C-alpha positions in Angstrom: 105.9 92.1 53.0 106.0 93.5 56.7 108.2 91.1 59.0 106.4 89.6 62.1 106.6 91.0 65.6 109.2 88.0 66.3 111.4 89.1 63.7 111.5 92.6 64.3 112.3 92.0 68.2 115.1 89.8 67.1 116.6 92.4 64.6 116.0 95.3 66.6 116.0 94.7 70.3 119.3 93.7 72.0 118.9 90.0 72.6 119.0 90.0 76.3 115.9 88.0 77.0 115.5 84.6 76.1 112.0 84.9 75.2 109.3 82.1 75.1 107.8 81.6 71.5 104.8 83.5 72.6 103.6 87.1 71.8 100.7 88.3 74.2 99.0 91.5 73.0 95.9 91.2 75.8 94.8 90.7 79.3 92.0 90.7 81.7 92.5 89.7 85.2 94.3 86.3 85.6 93.8 85.7 81.6 96.3 86.8 78.7 95.8 86.5 74.9 97.8 85.5 71.9 98.5 87.6 68.7 96.0 84.6 67.4 93.2 85.1 70.2 94.0 82.0 72.5 93.5 82.2 76.1 96.3 81.7 78.5 95.9 81.4 82.7 99.0 83.5 83.6 100.6 82.2 87.1 103.5 84.9 86.6 101.7 88.5 86.5 104.6 90.1 84.7 107.2 88.3 87.5 104.8 90.0 90.2 104.5 93.0 88.7 100.3 92.5 87.7 99.3 92.5 91.4 95.5 92.6 90.4 96.0 91.2 87.4 95.9 92.6 84.0 93.7 95.8 83.4 91.7 95.9 86.6 89.1 98.3 85.8 89.3 100.3 89.0 93.3 100.4 88.6 93.0 101.6 84.6 90.3 104.4 85.6 92.7 105.9 88.1 95.8 105.8 85.7 93.5 107.2 83.3 92.2 110.0 85.5 95.9 110.8 86.4 97.0 110.9 82.3 94.5 113.1 81.4 95.5 115.6 84.1 99.1 115.5 84.9 101.4 112.9 83.2 104.9 114.4 84.7 106.3 116.9 86.5 110.1 117.6 88.3 110.9 116.4 91.8 111.7 120.2 91.9 107.9 120.9 92.5 105.4 119.1 94.8 102.7 116.9 93.3 99.7 115.1 95.2 99.9 111.3 94.0 103.5 110.7 95.3 102.8 113.0 98.5 99.6 110.5 99.2 101.4 107.4 98.1 104.6 108.5 100.5 101.9 108.9 103.9 99.8 106.1 102.9 103.4 103.6 103.2 104.4 105.0 106.1 101.0 105.1 107.8 101.0 101.3 106.5 104.2 100.3 107.6 105.5 102.5 110.5 108.2 104.0 108.3 108.9 107.7 108.4 109.8 108.2 105.0 110.0 107.0 101.4 112.2 107.8 98.5 110.5 107.0 95.3 112.3 105.4 92.3 111.3 103.5 89.3 112.7 99.9 89.7 113.9 97.7 92.6 117.4 98.0 91.8 116.6 101.4 91.8 115.5 101.3 95.4 118.6 98.9 96.3 121.0 101.4 95.4 119.2 104.1 97.5 119.2 101.8 100.1 123.2 101.1 99.9 123.9 104.8 99.6 121.8 105.7 102.9 123.5 102.9 104.4 126.9 103.9 103.7 126.2 107.3 104.4 124.9 106.9 107.7 127.8 104.8 108.8 130.1 107.5 107.7 128.4 110.3 109.3 128.6 108.4 112.8 132.1 106.9 112.2 134.2 108.2 109.3 135.8 106.6 106.5 136.3 102.8 106.5 133.0 101.2 107.5 131.1 100.8 104.3 131.1 96.9 103.7 127.5 95.2 102.8 126.7 91.8 103.7 124.3 90.3 101.7 123.5 86.5 101.1 124.6 83.4 99.1 121.8 82.8 96.7 120.3 86.0 96.9 119.1 88.4 94.1 119.2 92.3 94.0 119.0 93.6 90.8 121.6 94.1 88.0 122.9 97.6 88.4 126.7 97.4 89.0 126.4 97.8 92.8 123.3 95.4 93.2 124.6 93.2 90.8 127.3 92.9 93.1 125.3 92.6 95.9 124.0 89.5 94.2 125.3 86.4 96.3 125.2 84.5 93.1 128.6 83.5 90.8 126.5 83.1 87.6 125.9 87.0 87.5 129.5 88.2 88.4 131.0 87.5 84.9 132.2 89.8 82.3 131.5 93.0 84.0 134.8 93.3 85.9 135.8 95.6 87.8 132.9 94.9 90.2 131.7 97.6 92.8 133.8 96.6 96.3 132.5 97.1 99.9 130.4 93.3 99.3 130.9 90.1 101.3 128.7 87.1 101.0 127.4 85.0 104.3 125.5 81.7 104.0 122.0 82.1 104.4 121.1 80.8 107.7 124.7 80.9 109.2 124.6 83.7 111.9 128.6 82.9 113.1 129.4 84.5 109.6 127.9 87.2 109.8 128.7 87.9 113.4 132.6 87.4 112.0 132.0 90.0 109.6 130.4 92.2 111.7 133.0 91.8 114.4 135.7 93.3 111.7 134.0 96.5 112.5 133.8 97.7 108.9 130.2 96.7 108.2 127.3 99.5 107.9 124.9 97.1 106.7 123.2 93.7 106.2 120.8 93.4 103.0 118.4 90.1 102.6 115.5 88.6 101.0 113.1 86.9 103.0 112.4 84.6 100.7 114.9 84.2 98.2 113.1 84.3 94.4 115.5 83.9 91.8 117.2 82.1 93.8 114.6 78.8 94.0 111.8 80.7 96.1 113.3 79.9 99.5 112.0 81.4 102.3 114.6 82.3 105.2 114.3 80.8 109.0 112.2 82.8 111.5 115.0 82.5 114.3 117.3 83.1 112.3 116.3 86.5 110.6 115.3 87.7 114.1 118.6 87.0 115.3 120.3 88.4 112.7 118.4 91.5 113.3 119.4 91.4 116.6 122.8 91.2 115.7 122.5 94.4 113.6 120.7 96.8 116.5 123.5 95.3 118.8 126.1 96.7 116.3 124.6 99.9 114.9 124.7 98.0 111.5 121.6 98.8 109.2 118.9 96.3 108.1 118.3 96.3 104.8 115.2 93.9 103.6 114.7 93.7 99.9 111.0 93.2 99.4 111.1 94.0 95.7 109.6 90.8 95.2 107.4 89.9 98.7 106.4 93.2 98.9 103.1 94.6 98.4 101.0 91.9 99.5 103.0 88.9 97.7 102.9 86.6 101.2 99.5 87.6 102.5 101.0 90.2 104.3 101.5 94.1 103.4 105.3 93.0 103.9 106.7 89.9 104.5 109.0 90.9 107.4 105.2 91.1 109.1 105.7 87.1 109.2 108.9 87.3 110.6 108.2 89.9 113.6 111.1 92.1 112.4 111.3 95.8 111.1 114.1 96.7 108.9 116.0 100.1 109.1 115.5 100.2 105.3 112.6 98.2 103.3 112.6 98.0 99.8 109.6 98.1 97.5 109.1 97.8 93.5 106.8 94.9 91.4 103.5 94.6 92.7 103.5 98.1 94.2 102.6 99.9 91.2 100.3 97.3 89.7 101.8 97.3 86.3 103.4 100.8 86.3 107.3 101.0 86.8 107.9 102.2 90.4 110.5 101.3 93.4 110.6 102.4 96.7 112.8 102.5 99.8 111.1 102.9 102.9 113.6 105.0 105.5 113.4 104.5 109.2 113.5 107.1 111.3 117.0 106.5 112.8 118.3 107.2 109.4 115.4 108.9 107.1 117.5 112.1 107.5 120.7 110.9 106.1 120.5 112.1 102.6 120.3 115.7 101.9 119.8 118.0 99.2 121.5 116.9 96.4 122.9 113.5 97.3 120.6 111.1 95.4 117.7 111.5 92.9 116.0 109.9 90.0 114.2 112.0 87.2 111.1 109.9 87.2 110.8 108.6 91.2 107.1 109.5 92.1 105.9 110.0 88.8 102.1 111.0 88.6 100.7 108.5 86.6 102.5 105.5 87.9 101.9 106.8 91.8 98.2 107.0 90.7 98.1 103.5 90.0 100.3 102.6 92.9 97.7 104.5 95.2 94.9 102.2 94.2 97.1 99.1 94.6 97.4 100.3 98.4 93.3 101.2 98.7 92.8 97.7 97.5 95.2 95.9 99.8 93.1 96.3 103.2 92.9 93.2 105.7 90.5 91.3 104.3 92.0 91.4 100.9 95.7 90.4 102.3 94.0 87.5 104.3 92.4 86.1 101.2 96.1 86.2 99.2 97.4 84.6 102.1 94.9 81.9 102.2 94.8 80.9 98.4 98.6 80.6 98.5 98.3 78.5 101.5 95.6 76.5 99.2 98.1 76.3 96.0 100.9 74.8 98.0 98.8 72.2 99.7 97.3 71.0 96.5 100.5 71.3 94.8 102.2 68.9 97.6 99.4 66.6 96.8 100.2 66.2 93.1 102.6 63.1 92.1 105.4 64.2 90.2 106.1 67.5 92.2 108.3 67.7 95.0 110.1 70.4 97.2 107.2 72.9 97.2 108.3 76.3 99.1 107.5 80.0 99.4 104.9 81.8 101.1 101.9 83.3 100.4 101.3 83.5 96.4 104.9 83.1 96.3 105.5 79.5 95.4 108.1 77.2 93.7 107.9 73.6 93.3 110.4 71.0 91.8 108.9 68.6 89.0 110.9 65.1 89.4 111.2 64.1 86.1 111.9 67.3 83.8 113.7 70.6 84.2 111.9 73.8 85.1 112.7 75.3 82.0 110.8 72.3 79.5 108.1 72.2 82.4 107.3 76.1 81.5 107.1 76.0 78.0 105.4 72.9 77.7 103.1 74.8 80.0 102.5 77.4 77.3 101.7 74.9 74.9 99.0 73.8 76.9 98.0 77.5 78.0 99.3 77.8 81.1 102.1 80.7 81.8 104.7 80.1 84.8 107.9 81.1 85.7 111.4 79.9 86.3 113.7 80.0 89.7 117.1 77.4 89.0 115.2 74.3 89.0 112.2 74.9 90.7 108.8 75.8 88.5 108.0 79.4 90.0 104.3 80.6 90.5 103.6 84.5 91.3 100.1 84.8 89.8 97.9 87.8 90.7 97.1 88.2 94.2 92.8 88.5 92.7 93.4 85.0 91.2 90.4 83.4 92.4 90.1 79.6 93.7 88.1 78.4 90.5 91.2 80.1 88.5 93.7 78.4 90.7 91.8 74.7 90.3 92.1 75.3 86.7 95.8 76.3 86.3 96.0 73.0 89.0 94.1 70.6 86.4 96.6 71.8 83.6 99.6 70.9 85.7 98.2 67.7 87.0 97.8 66.9 83.3 101.4 67.9 82.3 102.5 65.5 85.5 100.6 62.7 84.0 102.6 62.3 80.4 
């Protein structure tokens, strides 16, 4: 007798995920369906990946057409989808060039290498430290894990990569002290600390931080893996802050459901890496880029404005519910704390009631598809309200 998928999973897949008791087999829009056909409203969108929801038909058509034409080609040759995506990204954001990878961690690895090479070229050895913020999250490779400013991730995998220092978010003096030592090449930040509790950085702090970087020829890297590609109601969250980083990293929602990473590089450092200095086999894959090109085409100003308005509506409604406190975030990247229940227990209860959410430390985290409707938001809010009333 064949075992269940859950049993097979537990037997054959490395146990690095504390999975919920849910097997999703199908999805359309904001709705997911389990193996028994039960419907769920999914406010997680694959941790922000399904930016247009499940199986949006235009996206499916774009991916399928490319799949039938060219599934993969080496980066030793030219291909149309990644060139057009690079053009679209640069024209949309004002960056000079793009490096394509497969994930946010890979995009951040690229940013780290550019920053260190840029500094080495201009100042020689010994100016290689990168400052990140306490409570940040930048990935799970050895370098990006070290860059992550959370002690909970800094166990077991010693020795870690050298060259990272951590500053408290909002503390400009700490950053100035590090930079003043003369050995810093970059500062890397998230504008909204997602895994750290959906905490948006102060705008004044970010502007001053940008000025410190410019004055000292220290590259500013903004990790927009979770906030980018329209999540906050702007294509880049940096638009809310009035700053432009030297390097911005994207992933998650850019692909619409397929794995992608991108490092957007400004003119001052876009030629830092030369032939053979960096690469990845699947970066710029034609199928993935076809999906991303469709996502880019969808995200016009009207689309982004509507996403921003939906985020404000959802945050306002959540803040009015008894039993909820500390609503935070930006656009459709939202966190909230439940007064009398842990975030993990609240998410588990939500699944029982047909609502999929995420956690971010002590907060419940919501990353719904940007295409969610107001009716769907109200249905989700009704479920949350019923959970609070128990």
